[in-house]
mmCIF file of the N, C-alpha and C atoms, coordinates in Angstrom:
data_MODEL
# 
_entry.id   MODEL 
# 
loop_
_atom_site.group_PDB 
_atom_site.id 
_atom_site.type_symbol 
_atom_site.label_atom_id 
_atom_site.label_alt_id 
_atom_site.label_comp_id 
_atom_site.label_asym_id 
_atom_site.label_entity_id 
_atom_site.label_seq_id 
_atom_site.pdbx_PDB_ins_code 
_atom_site.Cartn_x 
_atom_site.Cartn_y 
_atom_site.Cartn_z 
_atom_site.occupancy 
_atom_site.B_iso_or_equiv 
_atom_site.pdbx_formal_charge 
_atom_site.auth_seq_id 
_atom_site.auth_comp_id 
_atom_site.auth_asym_id 
_atom_site.auth_atom_id 
_atom_site.pdbx_PDB_model_num 
ATOM 1   N N  . UNK A 1 1  ? 102.851 115.933 86.367  1.00 0.00 ? 1  UNK A N  1 
ATOM 2   C CA . UNK A 1 1  ? 102.483 115.242 87.583  1.00 0.00 ? 1  UNK A CA 1 
ATOM 3   C C  . UNK A 1 1  ? 102.949 113.791 87.496  1.00 0.00 ? 1  UNK A C  1 
ATOM 4   N N  . UNK A 1 2  ? 103.614 113.325 88.551  1.00 0.00 ? 2  UNK A N  1 
ATOM 5   C CA . UNK A 1 2  ? 104.077 111.953 88.557  1.00 0.00 ? 2  UNK A CA 1 
ATOM 6   C C  . UNK A 1 2  ? 103.236 111.129 89.524  1.00 0.00 ? 2  UNK A C  1 
ATOM 7   N N  . UNK A 1 3  ? 103.119 109.850 89.211  1.00 0.00 ? 3  UNK A N  1 
ATOM 8   C CA . UNK A 1 3  ? 102.389 108.943 90.080  1.00 0.00 ? 3  UNK A CA 1 
ATOM 9   C C  . UNK A 1 3  ? 103.290 108.496 91.217  1.00 0.00 ? 3  UNK A C  1 
ATOM 10  N N  . UNK A 1 4  ? 102.726 108.401 92.409  1.00 0.00 ? 4  UNK A N  1 
ATOM 11  C CA . UNK A 1 4  ? 103.453 107.899 93.559  1.00 0.00 ? 4  UNK A CA 1 
ATOM 12  C C  . UNK A 1 4  ? 103.600 106.386 93.426  1.00 0.00 ? 4  UNK A C  1 
ATOM 13  N N  . UNK A 1 5  ? 104.809 105.910 93.495  1.00 0.00 ? 5  UNK A N  1 
ATOM 14  C CA . UNK A 1 5  ? 105.079 104.469 93.450  1.00 0.00 ? 5  UNK A CA 1 
ATOM 15  C C  . UNK A 1 5  ? 105.061 103.944 94.878  1.00 0.00 ? 5  UNK A C  1 
ATOM 16  N N  . UNK A 1 6  ? 104.477 102.773 95.063  1.00 0.00 ? 6  UNK A N  1 
ATOM 17  C CA . UNK A 1 6  ? 104.391 102.171 96.385  1.00 0.00 ? 6  UNK A CA 1 
ATOM 18  C C  . UNK A 1 6  ? 105.169 100.872 96.408  1.00 0.00 ? 6  UNK A C  1 
ATOM 19  N N  . UNK A 1 7  ? 105.948 100.683 97.477  1.00 0.00 ? 7  UNK A N  1 
ATOM 20  C CA . UNK A 1 7  ? 106.754 99.488  97.650  1.00 0.00 ? 7  UNK A CA 1 
ATOM 21  C C  . UNK A 1 7  ? 106.349 98.833  98.961  1.00 0.00 ? 7  UNK A C  1 
ATOM 22  N N  . UNK A 1 8  ? 106.059 97.544  98.928  1.00 0.00 ? 8  UNK A N  1 
ATOM 23  C CA . UNK A 1 8  ? 105.798 96.766  100.128 1.00 0.00 ? 8  UNK A CA 1 
ATOM 24  C C  . UNK A 1 8  ? 107.031 95.923  100.382 1.00 0.00 ? 8  UNK A C  1 
ATOM 25  N N  . UNK A 1 9  ? 107.691 96.169  101.508 1.00 0.00 ? 9  UNK A N  1 
ATOM 26  C CA . UNK A 1 9  ? 108.898 95.444  101.857 1.00 0.00 ? 9  UNK A CA 1 
ATOM 27  C C  . UNK A 1 9  ? 108.569 94.482  102.986 1.00 0.00 ? 9  UNK A C  1 
ATOM 28  N N  . UNK A 1 10 ? 108.723 93.200  102.715 1.00 0.00 ? 10 UNK A N  1 
ATOM 29  C CA . UNK A 1 10 ? 108.529 92.192  103.748 1.00 0.00 ? 10 UNK A CA 1 
ATOM 30  C C  . UNK A 1 10 ? 109.848 92.085  104.492 1.00 0.00 ? 10 UNK A C  1 
ATOM 31  N N  . UNK A 1 11 ? 109.901 92.734  105.635 1.00 0.00 ? 11 UNK A N  1 
ATOM 32  C CA . UNK A 1 11 ? 111.174 92.921  106.321 1.00 0.00 ? 11 UNK A CA 1 
ATOM 33  C C  . UNK A 1 11 ? 111.281 92.190  107.635 1.00 0.00 ? 11 UNK A C  1 
ATOM 34  N N  . UNK A 1 12 ? 112.260 92.602  108.392 1.00 0.00 ? 12 UNK A N  1 
ATOM 35  C CA . UNK A 1 12 ? 112.485 92.031  109.702 1.00 0.00 ? 12 UNK A CA 1 
ATOM 36  C C  . UNK A 1 12 ? 113.956 91.894  110.038 1.00 0.00 ? 12 UNK A C  1 
ATOM 37  N N  . UNK A 1 13 ? 114.793 91.888  109.039 1.00 0.00 ? 13 UNK A N  1 
ATOM 38  C CA . UNK A 1 13 ? 116.233 91.792  109.286 1.00 0.00 ? 13 UNK A CA 1 
ATOM 39  C C  . UNK A 1 13 ? 116.845 93.183  109.292 1.00 0.00 ? 13 UNK A C  1 
ATOM 40  N N  . UNK A 1 14 ? 118.037 93.280  109.789 1.00 0.00 ? 14 UNK A N  1 
ATOM 41  C CA . UNK A 1 14 ? 118.759 94.552  109.764 1.00 0.00 ? 14 UNK A CA 1 
ATOM 42  C C  . UNK A 1 14 ? 118.904 95.089  108.351 1.00 0.00 ? 14 UNK A C  1 
ATOM 43  N N  . UNK A 1 15 ? 119.154 94.176  107.392 1.00 0.00 ? 15 UNK A N  1 
ATOM 44  C CA . UNK A 1 15 ? 119.277 94.596  105.990 1.00 0.00 ? 15 UNK A CA 1 
ATOM 45  C C  . UNK A 1 15 ? 117.970 95.191  105.482 1.00 0.00 ? 15 UNK A C  1 
ATOM 46  N N  . UNK A 1 16 ? 116.843 94.594  105.870 1.00 0.00 ? 16 UNK A N  1 
ATOM 47  C CA . UNK A 1 16 ? 115.543 95.100  105.425 1.00 0.00 ? 16 UNK A CA 1 
ATOM 48  C C  . UNK A 1 16 ? 115.255 96.475  106.024 1.00 0.00 ? 16 UNK A C  1 
ATOM 49  N N  . UNK A 1 17 ? 115.645 96.688  107.271 1.00 0.00 ? 17 UNK A N  1 
ATOM 50  C CA . UNK A 1 17 ? 115.449 97.989  107.915 1.00 0.00 ? 17 UNK A CA 1 
ATOM 51  C C  . UNK A 1 17 ? 116.246 99.052  107.171 1.00 0.00 ? 17 UNK A C  1 
ATOM 52  N N  . UNK A 1 18 ? 117.497 98.732  106.829 1.00 0.00 ? 18 UNK A N  1 
ATOM 53  C CA . UNK A 1 18 ? 118.346 99.667  106.087 1.00 0.00 ? 18 UNK A CA 1 
ATOM 54  C C  . UNK A 1 18 ? 117.769 99.929  104.690 1.00 0.00 ? 18 UNK A C  1 
ATOM 55  N N  . UNK A 1 19 ? 117.293 98.883  104.030 1.00 0.00 ? 19 UNK A N  1 
ATOM 56  C CA . UNK A 1 19 ? 116.703 99.026  102.701 1.00 0.00 ? 19 UNK A CA 1 
ATOM 57  C C  . UNK A 1 19 ? 115.465 99.919  102.753 1.00 0.00 ? 19 UNK A C  1 
ATOM 58  N N  . UNK A 1 20 ? 114.622 99.729  103.760 1.00 0.00 ? 20 UNK A N  1 
ATOM 59  C CA . UNK A 1 20 ? 113.421 100.565 103.908 1.00 0.00 ? 20 UNK A CA 1 
ATOM 60  C C  . UNK A 1 20 ? 113.794 102.030 104.055 1.00 0.00 ? 20 UNK A C  1 
ATOM 61  N N  . UNK A 1 21 ? 114.819 102.316 104.839 1.00 0.00 ? 21 UNK A N  1 
ATOM 62  C CA . UNK A 1 21 ? 115.263 103.701 105.025 1.00 0.00 ? 21 UNK A CA 1 
ATOM 63  C C  . UNK A 1 21 ? 115.768 104.292 103.716 1.00 0.00 ? 21 UNK A C  1 
ATOM 64  N N  . UNK A 1 22 ? 116.485 103.511 102.951 1.00 0.00 ? 22 UNK A N  1 
ATOM 65  C CA . UNK A 1 22 ? 117.006 104.006 101.668 1.00 0.00 ? 22 UNK A CA 1 
ATOM 66  C C  . UNK A 1 22 ? 115.879 104.237 100.653 1.00 0.00 ? 22 UNK A C  1 
ATOM 67  N N  . UNK A 1 23 ? 114.933 103.318 100.601 1.00 0.00 ? 23 UNK A N  1 
ATOM 68  C CA . UNK A 1 23 ? 113.808 103.476 99.672  1.00 0.00 ? 23 UNK A CA 1 
ATOM 69  C C  . UNK A 1 23 ? 112.999 104.717 100.032 1.00 0.00 ? 23 UNK A C  1 
ATOM 70  N N  . UNK A 1 24 ? 112.817 104.958 101.331 1.00 0.00 ? 24 UNK A N  1 
ATOM 71  C CA . UNK A 1 24 ? 112.028 106.108 101.794 1.00 0.00 ? 24 UNK A CA 1 
ATOM 72  C C  . UNK A 1 24 ? 112.636 107.435 101.353 1.00 0.00 ? 24 UNK A C  1 
ATOM 73  N N  . UNK A 1 25 ? 113.907 107.463 101.042 1.00 0.00 ? 25 UNK A N  1 
ATOM 74  C CA . UNK A 1 25 ? 114.583 108.684 100.592 1.00 0.00 ? 25 UNK A CA 1 
ATOM 75  C C  . UNK A 1 25 ? 114.378 108.968 99.107  1.00 0.00 ? 25 UNK A C  1 
ATOM 76  N N  . UNK A 1 26 ? 113.840 108.030 98.364  1.00 0.00 ? 26 UNK A N  1 
ATOM 77  C CA . UNK A 1 26 ? 113.656 108.201 96.920  1.00 0.00 ? 26 UNK A CA 1 
ATOM 78  C C  . UNK A 1 26 ? 112.414 109.050 96.683  1.00 0.00 ? 26 UNK A C  1 
ATOM 79  N N  . UNK A 1 27 ? 112.557 110.184 95.992  1.00 0.00 ? 27 UNK A N  1 
ATOM 80  C CA . UNK A 1 27 ? 111.390 111.029 95.709  1.00 0.00 ? 27 UNK A CA 1 
ATOM 81  C C  . UNK A 1 27 ? 110.346 110.268 94.884  1.00 0.00 ? 27 UNK A C  1 
ATOM 82  N N  . UNK A 1 28 ? 109.077 110.412 95.260  1.00 0.00 ? 28 UNK A N  1 
ATOM 83  C CA . UNK A 1 28 ? 107.992 109.797 94.516  1.00 0.00 ? 28 UNK A CA 1 
ATOM 84  C C  . UNK A 1 28 ? 107.742 108.347 94.866  1.00 0.00 ? 28 UNK A C  1 
ATOM 85  N N  . UNK A 1 29 ? 108.428 107.842 95.901  1.00 0.00 ? 29 UNK A N  1 
ATOM 86  C CA . UNK A 1 29 ? 108.259 106.449 96.299  1.00 0.00 ? 29 UNK A CA 1 
ATOM 87  C C  . UNK A 1 29 ? 107.839 106.398 97.761  1.00 0.00 ? 29 UNK A C  1 
ATOM 88  N N  . UNK A 1 30 ? 106.794 105.612 98.032  1.00 0.00 ? 30 UNK A N  1 
ATOM 89  C CA . UNK A 1 30 ? 106.324 105.396 99.389  1.00 0.00 ? 30 UNK A CA 1 
ATOM 90  C C  . UNK A 1 30 ? 106.596 103.937 99.739  1.00 0.00 ? 30 UNK A C  1 
ATOM 91  N N  . UNK A 1 31 ? 107.178 103.704 100.908 1.00 0.00 ? 31 UNK A N  1 
ATOM 92  C CA . UNK A 1 31 ? 107.501 102.340 101.310 1.00 0.00 ? 31 UNK A CA 1 
ATOM 93  C C  . UNK A 1 31 ? 106.712 101.970 102.563 1.00 0.00 ? 31 UNK A C  1 
ATOM 94  N N  . UNK A 1 32 ? 106.136 100.772 102.546 1.00 0.00 ? 32 UNK A N  1 
ATOM 95  C CA . UNK A 1 32 ? 105.526 100.201 103.740 1.00 0.00 ? 32 UNK A CA 1 
ATOM 96  C C  . UNK A 1 32 ? 106.327 98.948  104.072 1.00 0.00 ? 32 UNK A C  1 
ATOM 97  N N  . UNK A 1 33 ? 106.744 98.850  105.335 1.00 0.00 ? 33 UNK A N  1 
ATOM 98  C CA . UNK A 1 33 ? 107.469 97.672  105.781 1.00 0.00 ? 33 UNK A CA 1 
ATOM 99  C C  . UNK A 1 33 ? 106.529 96.807  106.590 1.00 0.00 ? 33 UNK A C  1 
ATOM 100 N N  . UNK A 1 34 ? 106.473 95.539  106.270 1.00 0.00 ? 34 UNK A N  1 
ATOM 101 C CA . UNK A 1 34 ? 105.653 94.593  107.007 1.00 0.00 ? 34 UNK A CA 1 
ATOM 102 C C  . UNK A 1 34 ? 106.560 93.685  107.820 1.00 0.00 ? 34 UNK A C  1 
ATOM 103 N N  . UNK A 1 35 ? 106.324 93.674  109.138 1.00 0.00 ? 35 UNK A N  1 
ATOM 104 C CA . UNK A 1 35 ? 107.080 92.813  110.038 1.00 0.00 ? 35 UNK A CA 1 
ATOM 105 C C  . UNK A 1 35 ? 106.155 91.716  110.531 1.00 0.00 ? 35 UNK A C  1 
ATOM 106 N N  . UNK A 1 36 ? 106.654 90.497  110.612 1.00 0.00 ? 36 UNK A N  1 
ATOM 107 C CA . UNK A 1 36 ? 105.818 89.349  110.964 1.00 0.00 ? 36 UNK A CA 1 
ATOM 108 C C  . UNK A 1 36 ? 105.297 89.408  112.393 1.00 0.00 ? 36 UNK A C  1 
ATOM 109 N N  . UNK A 1 37 ? 105.946 90.170  113.265 1.00 0.00 ? 37 UNK A N  1 
ATOM 110 C CA . UNK A 1 37 ? 105.488 90.275  114.641 1.00 0.00 ? 37 UNK A CA 1 
ATOM 111 C C  . UNK A 1 37 ? 106.060 89.201  115.546 1.00 0.00 ? 37 UNK A C  1 
ATOM 112 N N  . UNK A 1 38 ? 107.162 88.594  115.154 1.00 0.00 ? 38 UNK A N  1 
ATOM 113 C CA . UNK A 1 38 ? 107.780 87.526  115.938 1.00 0.00 ? 38 UNK A CA 1 
ATOM 114 C C  . UNK A 1 38 ? 108.747 88.059  116.996 1.00 0.00 ? 38 UNK A C  1 
ATOM 115 N N  . UNK A 1 39 ? 109.155 89.318  116.877 1.00 0.00 ? 39 UNK A N  1 
ATOM 116 C CA . UNK A 1 39 ? 110.104 89.918  117.802 1.00 0.00 ? 39 UNK A CA 1 
ATOM 117 C C  . UNK A 1 39 ? 109.356 90.754  118.834 1.00 0.00 ? 39 UNK A C  1 
ATOM 118 N N  . UNK A 1 40 ? 109.743 90.645  120.082 1.00 0.00 ? 40 UNK A N  1 
ATOM 119 C CA . UNK A 1 40 ? 109.036 91.370  121.155 1.00 0.00 ? 40 UNK A CA 1 
ATOM 120 C C  . UNK A 1 40 ? 109.169 92.879  121.029 1.00 0.00 ? 40 UNK A C  1 
ATOM 121 N N  . UNK A 1 41 ? 110.353 93.363  120.700 1.00 0.00 ? 41 UNK A N  1 
ATOM 122 C CA . UNK A 1 41 ? 110.579 94.794  120.546 1.00 0.00 ? 41 UNK A CA 1 
ATOM 123 C C  . UNK A 1 41 ? 111.271 95.047  119.203 1.00 0.00 ? 41 UNK A C  1 
ATOM 124 N N  . UNK A 1 42 ? 110.501 94.989  118.123 1.00 0.00 ? 42 UNK A N  1 
ATOM 125 C CA . UNK A 1 42 ? 111.123 95.136  116.795 1.00 0.00 ? 42 UNK A CA 1 
ATOM 126 C C  . UNK A 1 42 ? 111.592 96.567  116.547 1.00 0.00 ? 42 UNK A C  1 
ATOM 127 N N  . UNK A 1 43 ? 112.607 96.683  115.724 1.00 0.00 ? 43 UNK A N  1 
ATOM 128 C CA . UNK A 1 43 ? 113.035 97.989  115.233 1.00 0.00 ? 43 UNK A CA 1 
ATOM 129 C C  . UNK A 1 43 ? 112.064 98.367  114.130 1.00 0.00 ? 43 UNK A C  1 
ATOM 130 N N  . UNK A 1 44 ? 111.325 99.452  114.339 1.00 0.00 ? 44 UNK A N  1 
ATOM 131 C CA . UNK A 1 44 ? 110.315 99.886  113.373 1.00 0.00 ? 44 UNK A CA 1 
ATOM 132 C C  . UNK A 1 44 ? 110.946 100.976 112.505 1.00 0.00 ? 44 UNK A C  1 
ATOM 133 N N  . UNK A 1 45 ? 111.109 100.713 111.193 1.00 0.00 ? 45 UNK A N  1 
ATOM 134 C CA . UNK A 1 45 ? 111.831 101.650 110.331 1.00 0.00 ? 45 UNK A CA 1 
ATOM 135 C C  . UNK A 1 45 ? 111.124 102.978 110.082 1.00 0.00 ? 45 UNK A C  1 
ATOM 136 N N  . UNK A 1 46 ? 109.791 103.014 110.149 1.00 0.00 ? 46 UNK A N  1 
ATOM 137 C CA . UNK A 1 46 ? 109.056 104.256 109.907 1.00 0.00 ? 46 UNK A CA 1 
ATOM 138 C C  . UNK A 1 46 ? 107.654 104.106 110.461 1.00 0.00 ? 46 UNK A C  1 
ATOM 139 N N  . UNK A 1 47 ? 106.908 105.200 110.433 1.00 0.00 ? 47 UNK A N  1 
ATOM 140 C CA . UNK A 1 47 ? 105.518 105.121 110.900 1.00 0.00 ? 47 UNK A CA 1 
ATOM 141 C C  . UNK A 1 47 ? 104.652 104.303 109.937 1.00 0.00 ? 47 UNK A C  1 
ATOM 142 N N  . UNK A 1 48 ? 105.141 104.074 108.741 1.00 0.00 ? 48 UNK A N  1 
ATOM 143 C CA . UNK A 1 48 ? 104.399 103.290 107.762 1.00 0.00 ? 48 UNK A CA 1 
ATOM 144 C C  . UNK A 1 48 ? 104.864 101.831 107.822 1.00 0.00 ? 48 UNK A C  1 
ATOM 145 N N  . UNK A 1 49 ? 104.629 101.227 108.998 1.00 0.00 ? 49 UNK A N  1 
ATOM 146 C CA . UNK A 1 49 ? 105.055 99.857  109.247 1.00 0.00 ? 49 UNK A CA 1 
ATOM 147 C C  . UNK A 1 49 ? 103.860 99.037  109.704 1.00 0.00 ? 49 UNK A C  1 
ATOM 148 N N  . UNK A 1 50 ? 103.737 97.864  109.159 1.00 0.00 ? 50 UNK A N  1 
ATOM 149 C CA . UNK A 1 50 ? 102.656 96.948  109.546 1.00 0.00 ? 50 UNK A CA 1 
ATOM 150 C C  . UNK A 1 50 ? 103.260 95.845  110.402 1.00 0.00 ? 50 UNK A C  1 
ATOM 151 N N  . UNK A 1 51 ? 102.650 95.586  111.559 1.00 0.00 ? 51 UNK A N  1 
ATOM 152 C CA . UNK A 1 51 ? 103.090 94.507  112.435 1.00 0.00 ? 51 UNK A CA 1 
ATOM 153 C C  . UNK A 1 51 ? 102.089 93.370  112.354 1.00 0.00 ? 51 UNK A C  1 
ATOM 154 N N  . UNK A 1 52 ? 102.576 92.168  112.145 1.00 0.00 ? 52 UNK A N  1 
ATOM 155 C CA . UNK A 1 52 ? 101.709 91.001  112.013 1.00 0.00 ? 52 UNK A CA 1 
ATOM 156 C C  . UNK A 1 52 ? 101.581 90.599  110.558 1.00 0.00 ? 52 UNK A C  1 
ATOM 157 N N  . UNK A 1 53 ? 101.274 89.364  110.350 1.00 0.00 ? 53 UNK A N  1 
ATOM 158 C CA . UNK A 1 53 ? 101.166 88.851  108.985 1.00 0.00 ? 53 UNK A CA 1 
ATOM 159 C C  . UNK A 1 53 ? 99.882  89.275  108.302 1.00 0.00 ? 53 UNK A C  1 
ATOM 160 N N  . UNK A 1 54 ? 99.757  88.861  107.061 1.00 0.00 ? 54 UNK A N  1 
ATOM 161 C CA . UNK A 1 54 ? 98.590  89.187  106.252 1.00 0.00 ? 54 UNK A CA 1 
ATOM 162 C C  . UNK A 1 54 ? 97.561  88.068  106.245 1.00 0.00 ? 54 UNK A C  1 
ATOM 163 N N  . UNK A 1 55 ? 97.903  86.905  106.765 1.00 0.00 ? 55 UNK A N  1 
ATOM 164 C CA . UNK A 1 55 ? 96.979  85.773  106.731 1.00 0.00 ? 55 UNK A CA 1 
ATOM 165 C C  . UNK A 1 55 ? 97.039  85.025  105.417 1.00 0.00 ? 55 UNK A C  1 
ATOM 166 N N  . UNK A 1 56 ? 98.194  84.991  104.810 1.00 0.00 ? 56 UNK A N  1 
ATOM 167 C CA . UNK A 1 56 ? 98.373  84.271  103.556 1.00 0.00 ? 56 UNK A CA 1 
ATOM 168 C C  . UNK A 1 56 ? 98.153  85.153  102.334 1.00 0.00 ? 56 UNK A C  1 
ATOM 169 N N  . UNK A 1 57 ? 98.128  84.516  101.181 1.00 0.00 ? 57 UNK A N  1 
ATOM 170 C CA . UNK A 1 57 ? 98.025  85.230  99.902  1.00 0.00 ? 57 UNK A CA 1 
ATOM 171 C C  . UNK A 1 57 ? 96.727  86.038  99.821  1.00 0.00 ? 57 UNK A C  1 
ATOM 172 N N  . UNK A 1 58 ? 95.609  85.453  100.246 1.00 0.00 ? 58 UNK A N  1 
ATOM 173 C CA . UNK A 1 58 ? 94.322  86.161  100.165 1.00 0.00 ? 58 UNK A CA 1 
ATOM 174 C C  . UNK A 1 58 ? 94.351  87.443  100.994 1.00 0.00 ? 58 UNK A C  1 
ATOM 175 N N  . UNK A 1 59 ? 94.944  87.397  102.181 1.00 0.00 ? 59 UNK A N  1 
ATOM 176 C CA . UNK A 1 59 ? 95.042  88.585  103.024 1.00 0.00 ? 59 UNK A CA 1 
ATOM 177 C C  . UNK A 1 59 ? 95.963  89.631  102.426 1.00 0.00 ? 59 UNK A C  1 
ATOM 178 N N  . UNK A 1 60 ? 97.035  89.191  101.798 1.00 0.00 ? 60 UNK A N  1 
ATOM 179 C CA . UNK A 1 60 ? 97.948  90.125  101.141 1.00 0.00 ? 60 UNK A CA 1 
ATOM 180 C C  . UNK A 1 60 ? 97.269  90.834  99.994  1.00 0.00 ? 60 UNK A C  1 
ATOM 181 N N  . UNK A 1 61 ? 96.524  90.090  99.184  1.00 0.00 ? 61 UNK A N  1 
ATOM 182 C CA . UNK A 1 61 ? 95.805  90.679  98.054  1.00 0.00 ? 61 UNK A CA 1 
ATOM 183 C C  . UNK A 1 61 ? 94.751  91.668  98.562  1.00 0.00 ? 61 UNK A C  1 
ATOM 184 N N  . UNK A 1 62 ? 94.005  91.278  99.598  1.00 0.00 ? 62 UNK A N  1 
ATOM 185 C CA . UNK A 1 62 ? 92.965  92.154  100.147 1.00 0.00 ? 62 UNK A CA 1 
ATOM 186 C C  . UNK A 1 62 ? 93.575  93.440  100.700 1.00 0.00 ? 62 UNK A C  1 
ATOM 187 N N  . UNK A 1 63 ? 94.737  93.341  101.338 1.00 0.00 ? 63 UNK A N  1 
ATOM 188 C CA . UNK A 1 63 ? 95.380  94.514  101.909 1.00 0.00 ? 63 UNK A CA 1 
ATOM 189 C C  . UNK A 1 63 ? 95.973  95.420  100.860 1.00 0.00 ? 63 UNK A C  1 
ATOM 190 N N  . UNK A 1 64 ? 96.421  94.843  99.750  1.00 0.00 ? 64 UNK A N  1 
ATOM 191 C CA . UNK A 1 64 ? 97.069  95.651  98.713  1.00 0.00 ? 64 UNK A CA 1 
ATOM 192 C C  . UNK A 1 64 ? 96.069  96.474  97.899  1.00 0.00 ? 64 UNK A C  1 
ATOM 193 N N  . UNK A 1 65 ? 94.800  96.056  97.907  1.00 0.00 ? 65 UNK A N  1 
ATOM 194 C CA . UNK A 1 65 ? 93.796  96.804  97.170  1.00 0.00 ? 65 UNK A CA 1 
ATOM 195 C C  . UNK A 1 65 ? 93.844  96.589  95.666  1.00 0.00 ? 65 UNK A C  1 
ATOM 196 N N  . UNK A 1 66 ? 94.595  95.617  95.228  1.00 0.00 ? 66 UNK A N  1 
ATOM 197 C CA . UNK A 1 66 ? 94.665  95.332  93.790  1.00 0.00 ? 66 UNK A CA 1 
ATOM 198 C C  . UNK A 1 66 ? 94.890  93.848  93.571  1.00 0.00 ? 66 UNK A C  1 
ATOM 199 N N  . UNK A 1 67 ? 94.602  93.392  92.404  1.00 0.00 ? 67 UNK A N  1 
ATOM 200 C CA . UNK A 1 67 ? 94.777  91.966  92.128  1.00 0.00 ? 67 UNK A CA 1 
ATOM 201 C C  . UNK A 1 67 ? 96.224  91.691  91.767  1.00 0.00 ? 67 UNK A C  1 
ATOM 202 N N  . UNK A 1 68 ? 96.700  90.543  92.193  1.00 0.00 ? 68 UNK A N  1 
ATOM 203 C CA . UNK A 1 68 ? 98.060  90.122  91.861  1.00 0.00 ? 68 UNK A CA 1 
ATOM 204 C C  . UNK A 1 68 ? 97.961  88.878  91.006  1.00 0.00 ? 68 UNK A C  1 
ATOM 205 N N  . UNK A 1 69 ? 98.478  88.945  89.796  1.00 0.00 ? 69 UNK A N  1 
ATOM 206 C CA . UNK A 1 69 ? 98.451  87.805  88.884  1.00 0.00 ? 69 UNK A CA 1 
ATOM 207 C C  . UNK A 1 69 ? 99.767  87.078  88.890  1.00 0.00 ? 69 UNK A C  1 
# 
């Protein structure tokens, strides 16, 4: 049994959208793309996309569910 690896991609550019699609194809890896919400009609790379910021470092840590050192 392998552990699922999770990747948080802070995206928004065309390159980030392409990178998210490529990461999503890797077996055993789950990708979440976070978009800042500055674009009116953003290209959403997958259903696992977060729109809007995290509210700084504290919000990012709270959302990740783990401590970041």
